[in-house]
C-alpha positions in Angstrom: 128.1 110.4 114.6 129.8 111.2 111.7 128.8 114.1 109.4 132.6 115.0 109.8 132.7 115.4 113.4 135.7 113.4 115.0 134.6 111.3 118.5 136.6 112.5 121.5 136.2 109.9 124.0 135.7 111.7 128.5 138.9 109.8 128.8 140.8 111.5 126.2 139.6 114.9 126.8 141.9 117.2 128.1 140.1 120.4 129.7 143.3 122.0 129.6 144.3 122.5 126.3 142.1 125.0 124.7 139.7 124.1 122.4 141.3 124.8 119.2 143.1 121.5 119.6 139.7 119.8 119.8 138.8 121.4 116.3 135.9 119.9 114.5 135.2 117.1 117.5 132.6 115.8 119.5 133.7 116.1 123.0 132.0 113.1 125.2 130.4 114.0 128.8 131.7 117.7 128.2 131.6 119.8 131.1 129.0 122.6 132.3 128.3 124.3 135.2 124.6 122.5 135.0 126.8 118.9 134.7 127.9 116.8 131.7 126.7 117.3 128.2 126.6 114.1 126.2 129.0 115.5 123.6 129.3 119.2 122.6 130.6 120.3 119.1 133.8 122.0 118.9 134.7 124.1 116.0 137.5 126.9 115.1 137.6 127.0 119.1 134.3 127.2 119.8 131.6 125.0 121.3 129.0 125.5 118.6 126.2 122.8 119.4 125.1 120.4 122.3 124.1 116.8 121.4 122.1 114.9 124.1 121.6 111.1 123.3 119.5 108.8 125.0 118.5 105.2 124.9 116.7 104.0 121.7 113.1 103.2 124.0 113.0 107.4 124.6 111.4 109.6 122.3 114.3 112.7 121.2 111.9 115.8 120.9 111.6 116.3 124.9 115.2 115.8 125.9 116.0 118.9 123.8 115.0 120.9 127.1 118.0 118.8 128.5 120.2 120.4 125.8 119.1 123.6 126.7 119.7 123.4 130.2 123.9 122.3 129.3 123.9 125.0 126.7 123.0 127.8 129.5 126.1 126.1 131.3 128.5 127.0 129.1 129.5 130.1 130.9 133.3 130.4 129.5 131.6 130.3 125.5 131.5 133.9 123.8 127.6 133.3 122.6 125.3 134.5 124.5 121.6 134.3 122.7 118.8 135.1 125.0 121.3 133.0 128.0 122.0 130.4 125.4 125.6 129.9 125.4 125.7 127.2 122.5 123.6 128.2 119.5 123.0 124.7 118.1 120.8 121.9 120.3 120.2 118.1 119.1 119.0 115.1 121.0 118.9 111.5 119.4 118.6 108.4 120.4 120.6 106.6 117.7 117.6 106.3 115.2 115.6 110.1 114.7 117.3 113.2 115.6 115.6 116.8 116.9 117.5 120.1 116.0 116.7 123.5 117.3 118.7 126.6 116.3 118.0 129.1 119.7 119.5 132.1 118.4 116.0 133.4 117.5 112.6 132.8 119.3 110.6 132.0 116.9 113.1 129.1 115.6 111.2 126.0 115.8 112.6 122.4 116.6 112.8 119.9 114.1 113.2 116.8 113.4 116.3 116.4 110.6 117.9 113.1 108.7 121.5 113.7 109.8 123.9 116.0 111.8 124.9 119.4 110.2 128.4 118.6 109.3 131.4 121.2 110.8 130.9 123.8 107.8 127.7 123.7 108.0 127.3 125.4 111.3 130.4 127.7 110.4 128.4 128.9 107.7 125.0 129.0 109.1 126.8 131.0 112.0 128.3 133.4 109.4 124.6 134.3 108.1 121.8 136.7 109.5 118.8 135.4 108.8 117.3 138.7 110.2 119.2 140.9 107.8 118.6 138.8 104.7 114.5 138.8 105.4 114.9 142.3 106.2 116.0 143.1 102.8 114.0 140.3 101.2 110.8 142.2 102.2 112.6 145.9 101.5 113.3 144.8 97.4 110.4 146.2 95.2 108.5 143.2 93.4 108.1 144.8 90.3 109.0 142.6 87.6 107.6 143.9 84.4 105.5 140.8 83.5 103.9 140.0 86.9 100.5 139.8 87.7 98.5 141.0 91.2 98.2 137.4 92.2 101.5 136.4 91.5 102.9 139.2 93.6 100.6 138.4 96.7 102.0 134.5 96.3 105.3 136.0 96.6 104.4 138.1 99.4 102.7 135.3 101.7 105.7 132.8 100.8 108.3 136.0 102.0 105.9 136.6 104.9 106.2 132.7 105.8 109.7 132.7 105.4 110.1 135.6 107.7 108.3 133.9 110.2 110.4 131.2 110.6 108.1 128.7 108.5 110.3 125.8 107.0 107.6 123.9 105.1 105.0 125.9 103.0 102.2 125.3 100.2 100.9 127.2 97.0 97.5 126.1 95.2 97.6 128.3 92.5 95.3 127.2 89.3 96.7 125.5 86.2 97.6 127.7 83.6 98.0 130.6 86.3 101.9 130.9 86.1 103.1 128.7 88.8 106.8 128.5 87.4 107.1 132.1 86.5 105.9 133.0 90.2 108.6 131.0 91.6 111.1 131.7 89.6 110.8 135.2 90.2 110.8 134.3 94.2 114.1 132.2 93.7 115.3 135.6 92.3 114.4 137.4 95.5 115.5 135.3 98.0 119.2 134.6 96.3 119.4 138.6 95.9 118.4 139.5 99.3 120.2 136.2 100.3 118.1 134.4 102.4 118.6 131.1 99.6 121.9 130.5 97.9 121.9 126.8 96.9 118.3 126.0 95.2 116.7 122.7 94.5 114.1 122.7 92.4 112.4 119.5 91.8 110.0 117.7 89.3 109.1 114.6 88.7 109.7 114.3 84.8 112.6 115.2 82.9 110.2 117.3 80.7 109.4 119.3 83.1 112.9 119.4 83.9 113.4 121.1 80.6 110.6 123.2 80.9 111.8 124.8 84.5 115.4 125.1 82.8 113.9 127.0 79.8 111.6 129.2 82.5 115.1 130.4 83.9 116.8 131.2 81.0 114.4 132.9 80.0 113.3 135.3 82.7 114.6 138.4 82.6 116.2 139.1 86.6 117.1 142.3 85.7 117.7 144.9 82.5 119.5 143.6 80.3 120.2 140.0 82.4 118.4 136.7 82.3 118.3 134.8 85.5 121.1 132.5 84.2 123.7 135.3 83.6 123.6 135.7 87.1 123.0 133.0 88.6 124.3 129.2 87.7 121.2 126.9 86.7 122.4 123.2 86.6 120.3 120.5 85.4 120.7 116.8 84.9 121.5 115.9 81.7 118.1 115.3 78.9 117.8 113.2 76.4 116.6 114.6 72.8 113.0 114.1 73.4 112.9 115.9 76.6 113.9 119.5 74.6 111.9 121.1 72.2 112.9 121.6 68.5 114.1 125.0 69.2 115.4 124.5 72.3 118.9 126.2 72.6 121.1 126.2 76.1 124.2 125.1 76.9 124.2 122.2 78.9 125.2 122.5 82.2 125.3 119.4 84.5 126.0 120.2 88.1 129.3 119.2 89.2 129.7 116.6 92.0 131.3 118.8 94.4 128.3 120.9 94.6 126.4 118.2 96.2 129.0 116.8 97.9 131.1 119.6 99.5 128.6 122.7 99.3 130.2 125.6 100.0 129.5 129.4 101.3 130.5 130.9 98.5 128.3 128.8 95.8 124.8 130.1 94.4 123.0 128.1 91.8 119.8 126.6 91.1 119.3 122.5 90.4 116.8 121.1 88.7 116.3 117.6 89.0 113.8 114.8 89.0 112.7 113.7 91.9 114.0 110.2 91.0 117.3 110.9 90.2 117.5 112.9 93.6 116.3 109.7 95.2 118.7 107.5 93.6 121.6 110.2 94.4 120.9 109.8 98.0 119.4 106.5 98.7 121.0 104.2 96.0 119.6 102.6 92.8 117.6 99.6 94.5 115.0 102.6 95.0 113.8 102.4 91.1 111.5 99.9 91.8 109.3 102.3 93.7 109.9 105.4 91.5 107.4 104.8 89.1 107.5 104.5 85.2 110.2 107.7 84.7 113.5 106.3 83.9 116.2 107.6 85.7 120.0 107.8 83.9 122.8 105.0 83.5 125.3 108.0 85.3 122.9 108.1 88.3 124.7 107.0 91.3 124.2 107.1 95.1 126.2 110.2 96.7 127.4 111.0 100.1 125.3 114.3 100.4 125.3 116.5 103.5 122.0 118.0 104.7 122.8 121.3 104.1 123.5 120.8 100.3 120.5 122.8 99.9 119.1 125.8 101.8 115.7 126.1 99.6 113.8 123.2 98.0 110.8 123.7 95.3 108.8 120.7 94.9 106.9 121.2 91.3 103.7 119.5 91.5 103.8 118.4 94.5 100.5 116.5 94.2 102.1 114.1 92.3 102.7 110.4 94.0 99.6 108.3 94.0 101.7 105.4 95.2 102.5 104.6 99.0 105.7 103.4 97.6 105.9 106.4 95.2 105.0 109.0 98.2 107.7 107.4 100.9 110.4 108.3 98.6 109.3 111.6 97.8 109.1 112.3 101.0 112.3 110.6 102.4 114.6 112.5 99.4 112.5 115.3 100.5 113.3 115.0 104.2 116.8 114.4 104.0 117.6 118.1 103.3 117.5 120.9 106.2 116.3 123.5 104.1 113.1 125.9 103.5 110.8 123.5 101.8 108.3 125.4 99.4 105.4 122.9 97.7 104.1 124.2 94.5 100.4 122.5 93.2 97.0 123.4 91.4 95.3 120.6 93.5 96.2 120.2 96.9 95.8 116.4 98.3 96.1 115.0 102.0 99.2 113.9 101.6 100.8 117.3 100.4 98.9 119.6 103.0 99.9 117.1 105.9 103.8 117.2 105.2 103.7 121.3 103.9 102.0 122.2 106.9 100.2 125.7 105.5 98.9 126.7 102.4 100.5 130.0 102.0 98.4 131.2 99.2 95.7 129.8 97.0 94.9 131.3 94.2 91.3 129.4 92.6 90.3 128.6 89.4 87.2 130.3 89.5 88.9 134.1 90.7 91.6 133.2 88.1 88.3 133.1 85.4 86.6 136.0 87.2 89.9 138.1 86.9 90.4 137.2 83.0 93.6 135.0 83.1 92.0 131.9 82.6 89.0 130.7 80.5 85.9 129.3 82.0 84.3 126.2 79.9 81.1 125.1 79.0 79.5 121.6 79.4 77.8 119.2 76.7 76.2 116.2 78.5 76.4 112.8 76.5 73.8 110.3 76.9 74.9 106.8 75.9 72.7 104.0 76.9 76.0 101.5 76.7 77.9 104.1 79.0 74.9 104.3 81.7 73.2 101.1 81.1 76.2 98.6 79.8 75.7 96.3 77.4 73.1 93.0 77.1 73.8 90.6 74.1 71.0 88.4 73.0 71.6 84.5 72.0 72.4 84.3 68.3 74.2 87.6 68.0 77.4 87.8 66.0 80.3 89.0 68.3 84.0 88.9 68.1 86.2 87.0 70.6 89.4 88.8 71.1 92.4 86.9 72.6 94.4 89.8 74.8 97.6 88.1 75.0 97.8 87.0 70.6 94.9 89.6 69.4 93.8 86.1 67.5 90.0 87.3 66.7 87.3 84.8 66.0 83.5 85.7 64.8 80.9 83.4 66.6 77.4 83.2 67.8 76.6 84.0 71.0 74.5 80.8 72.5 73.5 82.1 75.4 72.9 85.8 76.4 75.3 87.8 78.5 74.9 91.3 80.4 77.6 93.0 81.0 77.4 95.9 83.2 78.9 99.7 83.0 82.5 99.1 84.3 83.5 96.3 82.2 82.7 98.6 79.2 86.0 98.8 77.7 87.4 96.1 80.1 85.7 93.2 78.9 83.2 94.3 76.3 83.3 97.4 73.5 80.3 98.7 71.3 82.2 99.5 68.2 79.0 101.5 67.1 79.1 103.1 70.5 82.2 104.9 69.8 81.2 106.0 66.9 78.2 107.2 67.8 79.9 109.4 70.4 82.2 110.9 68.0 79.6 111.4 66.3 77.4 113.9 68.3 80.9 115.5 69.1 81.2 116.4 65.3 78.2 118.1 65.7 79.6 120.5 67.9 82.9 121.0 66.2 81.6 121.5 63.3 79.2 124.3 64.6 82.5 125.6 66.2 84.3 125.7 63.1 81.8 127.4 61.2 81.7 130.0 64.2 85.5 130.5 64.2 86.6 129.4 61.1 89.3 127.1 62.8 88.7 123.5 63.8 88.9 123.5 67.6 91.8 121.0 69.2 90.3 118.2 71.0 91.6 116.0 73.4 89.8 112.6 74.3 90.5 110.3 77.5 90.2 106.9 76.3 89.5 104.5 79.0 92.8 102.1 78.5 94.8 101.7 76.0 95.8 97.5 76.1 97.3 95.7 73.6 95.0 93.9 71.2 91.9 95.5 73.0 92.7 99.1 73.3 89.7 101.4 73.8 92.8 104.3 72.1 93.5 102.5 69.0 89.5 102.0 68.3 89.1 105.5 68.9 91.6 106.6 66.7 90.5 104.8 63.6 86.7 105.4 64.4 87.5 109.4 64.5 89.7 109.4 61.0 86.7 108.0 59.7 83.8 110.2 61.3 85.3 113.5 61.3 87.4 112.6 57.5 90.3 114.9 57.5 93.1 111.9 57.2 95.4 110.1 59.3 97.3 112.8 60.3 93.9 114.8 61.8 93.4 111.8 64.3 96.8 110.7 66.4 97.0 108.4 70.0 99.7 109.7 72.3 100.0 107.5 75.3 102.6 105.8 77.0 102.3 102.6 75.0 105.3 101.3 73.3 103.9 101.4 70.0 103.6 105.6 70.0 107.0 107.1 68.4 108.7 109.7 70.5 105.5 110.7 72.6 106.9 114.1 74.1 107.6 115.4 70.3 103.9 114.4 69.8 102.6 116.1 72.5 104.9 119.3 71.2 103.5 118.9 67.5 99.6 118.9 69.0 100.7 122.0 70.7 102.1 123.9 67.7 100.9 122.3 64.8 97.7 122.4 63.4 97.6 118.6 63.0 97.1 116.3 64.8 93.7 118.8 65.7 92.5 115.5 67.5 94.5 113.4 70.0 93.5 110.7 72.0 95.5 109.9 75.4 94.8 107.6 79.0 96.7 109.8 81.7 99.7 110.9 79.2 98.4 114.2 78.9 96.5 114.7 82.1 99.1 116.9 83.5 102.2 119.1 82.9 101.7 119.6 79.4 100.7 123.5 78.3 98.1 123.2 75.5 96.8 126.8 75.8 94.4 126.6 72.2 92.9 123.3 73.3 88.9 123.9 73.5 87.3 120.8 73.6 88.1 117.7 76.0 85.8 114.8 75.9 85.9 112.2 78.8 85.7 109.0 77.5 86.7 107.0 80.6 85.5 107.4 83.9 87.9 109.0 86.8 87.3 109.3 90.6 90.4 110.7 91.4 89.8 114.8 92.3 93.0 115.1 91.6 93.6 113.2 88.4 90.1 115.1 87.6 90.9 118.5 87.8 94.3 118.5 86.3 92.8 116.9 83.4 90.3 119.9 83.2 93.6 122.4 83.1 94.4 121.2 80.1 91.8 123.6 78.4 91.9 126.2 81.0 94.6 128.1 79.7 94.0 131.5 77.3 94.6 130.7 73.3 98.2 131.1 72.5 97.4 131.7 68.7 94.0 131.9 68.8 93.5 135.1 70.9 89.4 135.0 71.0 89.3 131.5 72.9 86.8 132.9 75.1 86.2 129.1 76.9 86.6 125.6 76.3 83.8 122.8 76.3 83.7 119.2 78.4 82.1 116.6 77.4 81.0 114.3 80.0 80.2 111.0 78.2 78.4 109.5 81.5 75.5 112.2 81.1 77.0 114.5 83.5 77.6 112.0 86.3 81.0 112.7 86.0 81.1 116.1 86.8 78.1 115.6 89.2 80.6 113.7 90.7 83.1 116.4 91.3 80.8 118.9 92.9 80.5 116.3 95.9 84.2 116.5 96.2 85.9 119.0 98.4 88.7 121.4 97.4 91.3 119.8 99.4 90.0 115.7 99.8 91.1 113.5 101.8 92.3 111.4 98.7 95.4 109.4 100.3 97.7 107.8 97.9 97.1 104.5 96.9 98.0 101.7 99.8 100.8 99.8 98.9 100.4 96.1 98.5 102.2 94.2 101.4 104.2 91.3 100.3 102.2 87.7 101.0 105.3 87.0 102.8 105.2 89.3 104.6 101.8 88.7 105.9 102.7 85.6 106.9 105.8 86.3 108.5 103.4 88.8 110.4 101.0 85.6 111.4 104.0 83.7 112.4 105.6 86.2 114.5 102.2 86.6 116.5 102.0 90.6 115.3 98.2 91.1 115.3 97.2 88.1 113.9 93.8 88.6 113.6 93.7 91.1 111.1 96.8 89.4 109.4 94.9 86.0 109.3 92.0 88.0 107.2 93.9 90.0 105.3 95.8 86.3 103.8 92.2 84.8 104.0 91.2 88.1 101.2 94.6 87.1 99.1 93.7 83.7 98.8 90.1 84.8 97.9 91.2 86.8 95.1 93.6 84.1 94.0 90.5 81.6 93.8 89.0 84.4 91.4 91.6 84.5 89.4 93.0 81.0 88.6 92.8 79.0 86.0 92.3 75.0 85.8 95.8 74.2 85.7 96.6 76.2 88.8 93.9 73.7 91.0 96.6 71.2 89.6 99.7 73.3 90.3 98.6 73.9 94.0 97.3 70.1 94.5 101.1 69.7 95.4 100.1 72.0 98.6 96.5 71.5 99.3 93.7 68.8 99.3 92.8 69.1 95.3 94.1 72.4 94.8 91.1 74.0 96.5 92.3 77.3 97.8 88.8 78.3 98.4 87.7 75.6 101.1 91.9 75.9 102.2 90.7 79.7 102.6 87.3 78.9 104.4 88.7 76.3 106.9 92.6 78.1 107.5 91.0 79.5 111.1 90.4 76.6 111.8 93.8 74.9 110.5 95.9 77.7 112.5 94.0 76.9 115.9 94.1 72.7 115.0 98.0 72.9 114.1 99.4 76.1 113.9 102.8 74.7 113.6 102.2 72.4 110.3 100.0 75.0 108.7 102.9 77.7 109.1 105.3 75.3 107.7 103.0 75.4 104.3 102.6 78.9 104.2 106.5 79.5 104.6 107.2 77.2 102.3 109.2 78.9 99.6 108.1 76.7 96.6 104.0 77.2 97.6 104.7 81.4 98.5 106.4 81.4 95.3 103.1 80.0 93.7 101.2 82.1 95.6 102.0 84.5 92.9 102.8 83.0 89.5 100.1 80.5 89.7 98.5 80.2 86.2 95.5 82.7 85.7 92.7 82.3 84.1 92.7 84.1 80.3 91.0 87.0 80.2 88.6 87.3 77.2 87.4 90.3 75.7 84.2 90.6 73.1 83.5 93.3 70.1 79.9 93.6 70.3 78.9 94.1 66.4 75.2 94.4 66.6 74.7 96.0 69.8 73.3 99.6 68.5 73.8 102.6 71.1 71.5 105.1 71.2 73.1 108.5 71.9 72.0 112.1 72.5 73.7 115.5 74.4 72.5 118.7 75.6 74.6 121.9 76.1 74.2 123.2 79.9 76.0 126.2 80.9 78.5 126.3 83.7 77.7 129.5 86.1 80.4 131.4 88.2 78.4 129.4 91.3 79.8 126.2 90.1 76.1 125.3 89.1 75.6 123.7 85.7 72.1 124.6 83.7 70.4 123.1 81.4 68.9 125.8 78.6 65.1 125.7 80.2 66.4 126.2 83.7 69.2 128.7 82.9 66.3 130.8 81.2 64.1 130.5 84.0 66.8 131.5 86.0 67.1 134.2 84.0 63.7 135.5 83.6 63.4 135.5 87.7 66.7 137.9 87.5 64.9 140.2 85.3 61.7 140.1 87.2 63.6 141.0 90.6 66.0 143.3 89.7 64.5 146.4 87.6 64.5 148.2 91.2 68.4 147.3 91.4 69.6 147.3 87.7 68.4 150.8 86.0 69.3 148.9 83.0 66.5 147.1 83.3 64.2 149.7 84.0 65.1 151.6 81.1 64.4 148.7 78.8 61.0 148.0 80.6 59.5 151.3 81.5 61.6 154.4 80.3 63.1 153.4 76.5 63.9 157.2 76.0 66.8 157.1 78.9 68.6 154.2 76.8 71.8 155.0 76.4 75.7 153.2 76.0 76.8 153.7 79.6 72.5 152.0 80.3 74.3 148.8 78.1 77.2 148.4 79.2 76.0 148.7 82.9 73.3 145.5 82.1 76.3 143.7 80.3 78.8 144.3 83.3 75.7 143.3 85.9 74.0 140.4 83.6 77.8 139.1 83.7 78.4 139.2 86.9 75.5 137.5 88.4 76.2 133.5 90.2 74.5 132.4 87.5 76.9 134.2 84.7 74.6 135.2 82.0 76.4 136.8 80.1 75.6 137.2 76.3 76.8 134.5 74.7 75.6 132.2 76.8 71.9 133.9 76.7 72.4 133.9 72.9 73.6 130.2 73.2 70.2 128.8 75.3 67.9 130.7 73.5 68.9 129.2 70.0 68.5 125.8 71.8 65.2 126.5 73.4 63.6 128.7 70.8 65.9 128.0 67.9 66.2 131.5 67.5 70.3 132.1 66.5 72.3 135.3 67.8 68.8 137.2 69.5 69.9 141.0 71.0 70.6 141.4 74.4 67.6 143.4 74.7 65.6 141.0 72.9 66.2 138.5 75.7 66.1 140.9 78.4 62.1 141.8 77.5 61.5 138.2 77.3 62.8 137.2 80.0 59.9 139.9 81.7 57.3 138.7 79.6 56.7 135.2 77.7 55.3 136.9 74.5 57.9 139.2 74.0 59.6 138.9 70.5 63.1 137.6 69.9 65.3 139.8 67.5 68.2 139.9 66.0 70.4 142.8 65.9 69.9 143.7 63.0 66.3 142.7 62.7 66.1 145.6 65.4 67.8 148.0 64.0 65.9 147.6 61.0 62.5 148.2 62.7 64.0 151.4 64.9 65.2 153.1 61.5 62.1 152.2 59.8 60.3 154.1 62.2 62.2 157.0 62.9 63.1 158.0 59.2 59.2 157.0 58.1 57.8 159.9 56.0 61.3 161.7 55.7 63.8 162.4 53.1 67.6 162.4 53.2 69.9 164.1 51.0 72.7 161.6 49.7 75.0 162.3 52.2 72.8 162.6 54.8 71.6 158.6 53.7 75.5 157.7 54.0 76.2 159.1 57.8 72.8 156.6 58.3 74.1 153.8 56.6 77.1 154.5 59.1 74.8 154.7 62.3 72.9 151.5 61.1 75.8 149.7 61.0 77.1 150.9 64.2 74.1 150.3 65.9 74.0 146.5 64.6 77.4 146.2 66.5 76.6 148.5 69.3 72.7 148.6 70.0 73.5 152.2 71.2 74.9 155.3 69.7 76.6 158.4 71.7 78.1 162.0 70.5 81.4 160.6 71.7 81.0 157.6 69.4 81.5 159.8 66.5 84.8 160.9 67.5 85.8 157.2 69.0 84.8 154.7 66.1 86.5 154.6 62.7 83.4 154.1 60.9 82.7 158.2 61.7 85.9 159.4 63.0 87.6 158.5 58.7 84.4 160.4 57.5 84.5 163.8 59.4 83.8 162.8 63.0 80.9 164.8 65.2 81.3 168.2 63.7 81.0 166.9 60.3 77.9 164.9 60.9 76.3 167.5 62.8 76.7 169.9 60.1 75.0 167.4 57.7 72.1 167.4 59.7 71.6 171.0 60.7 72.3 170.5 64.0 69.0 168.0 64.6 71.5 165.4 64.9 71.3 165.6 68.9 67.9 164.8 68.4 68.0 162.4 65.7 70.6 160.2 68.3 68.0 160.4 71.0 65.4 159.3 68.7 67.2 156.1 67.4 68.2 154.9 71.4 64.8 154.8 72.2 64.0 152.8 69.2 66.3 150.6 70.0 65.0 150.2 73.3 61.4 149.9 72.9 
């Protein structure tokens, strides 16, 4: 049993002695009024717990009912919780332990990793969870920086905790301040006493450093940061994990805090899941932990299950292989704590673990409420990307040895066809990559002309393989196409030839150069680049989680560029990538990638007659895979074990061989030398072709993305707008004014028009409509009035605001003469109308252009009381 309990056998127990003589003991066959309990847990002279132990073949969950019966039979106990006289119940079959804290009727029984220590039970008994929750709910959530939806997330989390839920999930869009939300929540939980020892788990040291920084910068109380009120510890960081200006005292968690938790401890420990897994299970689990390096000082510790009472799992959608997910779950399951998962992209393996999604804040709502920016879409059509590469006989190509990088120029002796899945894997077309980048440059040049800055651009390449790297090719080509020098374009991947990638990411975020970064997936998640404006997909993606995380790099509002209104997604597969993800639900059934069993495990299962038919089919598939990958040398290697080394023929005859000579066939399969060869056989050399003469045809099309998630081509968008205008004059007074009653045109009518159009499912903003009209009719900066009138009547002319105001002025002022001062005021009115397309009396005392010249009083005096009539005439002429 362990966990600090000394076993007292039935023969050694003397009922005449006081229970204080059996402190911290598990007493066997302890007598109760309802029969003997398998074990009673004695602490400080009282029975705190009952343990029912059953044989391995029985499931322990239902056995808790027996423990309840024995708990009610402790008639001499000072405890009484609705008739239960021992508060902590356990049942176990030696493998699985179930636990029920029966002090409160809403407490659910649950599976736990191990038994609570005596100190854990004393601490649990000393705390009043009900009172702590009441205190929590009574504390105002009024931090000066908290946003409304973050307050909602806190409220739903606290409601779930007060309802005794032990696992919950927060799903909040990337860029909405998930970490701030949780830091605020942790402070509230610690301040109220609901939580004391908090584990904040991430999956990369760099993210741990960001989290520590978030705690250090959080103003918990006036004049006091979080880490000035509660201790914030972390694992050791490396220089590359930190920002250049990061300055905080390193506070590595004392081992005693893990191994011997005390009720007086109140702290947050920020750690990677990899580090915690090694602390719990030892360094032998490192192969199952992915690419993150675990520090040399990490070692296995004896950590009790109550070391933490609250665990936050940040970015808990991670873990794309079964082994990584298994370690992640085992580490979480070790602790008997409230567990809160945090993610932007819920997946099946996270919702199944955390069960309740207690709060959602979706991307669309965040855009609607102005906390994130939306995106436009540019679809790039490339014949190579959509149809593959066809090489004709006699074409010059370069053959690249992927192992050495050696290139050989040659002429094809016969034609060859590569399908789309083989692009950048087996063949590359330099012309295709160049033309795609040139197409993107056209949009970048327009952006720079409009905003006065080059758009920060992130390009997702297909791979970064040595000697055949798509990322390297894109960097070199982009440096040439954009023509701003080597420093303007950079590669940031996990490749060994990228020096200090985390530092390069920070440079991309904080400095003008590099302006373009090529990556594969290193920047797909957990990296904040608020000023990012272009995201280019030049790699196919099938994972919804990965796709949404990639898109999430651009959703934040600008940090240095406050005028960032949107970002642009370039789909280099003619829109098929975005179309694919429209069909995927918000919470996908996308499972972690299945971990492949070792061949020897499959062979042993056949030998043990475990689901033999299924495992036979699995082994045949392995043999077929080997047949496809093996070289001529491998045939000679296998010839030592099977006829002619023909693994394909062996696979075909395998079921018959098992039937005719099971023992002999299994002797071969279980031969260690044969099993080793199944892994180490000589593979055929991978070939890679550079198609120098392949000429790609590349075109692009801008699309607007509506609030309904649909993407519209310019013509379709304007058709939808025309339908909207024709169908809504009765519902939108401003449309009716423009079409029927121009004399009623005023500033409030314009405001209503812009608001109603932007709220339409198609999101008819002025910017979107102007872009669509420019592409459809080659008319730049058409004003909103012209566009509405064109929507109602195809013959109506498109005018810019400058053209509309000039025409209105000519009509209103024709045949009149004005004094020099009146002309000055008319110039001001003209400038105002060009910007605002309407004018009201209030504008004269609001806008600086009028206010500085004396405002309404002066203007009315200059025009001898005729100004109201003049304003009315201008407004009517503008709307006419």
